[in-house]
C-alpha positions, 0 to 999 in steps of 0.5 A: 500499499501506498499513497500520501498521507491520510489517504486510508492505506493503513485502513485498506491493509487491514481490509486486505487481512481481513480479505486474505484470511478469510479466503483461507490465503494464508499465512500472512505476513504484515509490516506497518512501515509507517513510522506513526504505526497504528494498523495494530489498532485497526485490527485489534493487536498490542504491539510490545516492540518495533523493528525501530526499537530493535535496530536501535539496540544494535549499536549497543546491545549486540552479546559477546559471542553473537553475532549482529545478525544473530542477534536481530534474528532473534529479536524479529521473531519476539517481535512478530504478534502472532493472530489467527491466519496472519502475523504484524510486524512493527517497523516503528520509530524512524532512525535516529543520528547516526550510521544504520547501514549495517543494520538496516542490511541486516535488518533487510536480510532476516525479513528477506528470509522471514517472508519465504515462510509466508503466502502473502507479505502486505507492506503498510508503507509511508508515501516515500516508499523508503522502506521497500527498497531498504527490506530489499523487496524489489519484487512485488506482485500488486503495489496499491496506490491509494488515494482519497476523492482529491485531485493532489491524492490521485497525483501523488498516486501517478508519482508514486508509479513512477516512482517504483522506477527510480527505485528499480522495483518489479511490480507486477500491477500498479493500481490506483484505487480512489478511497472514501468516494462520496455517491457520486464522483465528480468530473473533474476526479473522472477526468484526473483518473482518466489522465493518471492512468492514461499517462502512467502505467496504473490500472484503475482498480476501482473506487471505495465509497466513503464509510459510517461503518468505518467511522464508526469501528475506529471510534469505538476502537473496535477491529476492523476483521470484524467488519459484517461482509454486507457493508458496502465498503467491504463489497467494494474492496472485495471487487478490487482484490478479487480483480488483482490477487 
């Protein structure tokens, strides 16, 4: 998932977890790669340790007789939050001052090995997608570029599609999803969608309606995994996921 801030990437990531688990397409590893992590809150899980904490501790705490890789692998396994059908890892805080090159290299190697044990890997990204490059995730089946119903959001999604080339990422499907759409999509937005998909290799996945069900679930701090399949938002996401996954 990628897109400018506030478009609902994390919500869509939670709904994708729900979709895959209910389809039996498990196990799934979800990685919350946003420094302002909250994917766990939307799916009803608590976080004790983030990968950022582990990376930071490597600067001072590696015990004698243990390689940095073994140390990080041990702590990453402890940081995995296990749930029914899926696991969650949280990237957590951004890098502080100093060099993190070795830590990031080891982190990428461990995550790459870990991901082989899962059928699907979901990454809830920051807008710039630096984490995809940092984690060495060079081959991606589907990138959902998420926009809100705004011209700025759709332009940002188109830029993300172009950014994958600069980062030398191999992406099979680049899919534009317009989230929180009112009942009638304004003509100006339809034109912007056509322009974005015409000028880039973005495919138009569809629109997801603005949802009071999502609003109420978040307000009451209920897991989105409990949403009814009859809700408009789940029916819309199912159509999109069925098409590309």
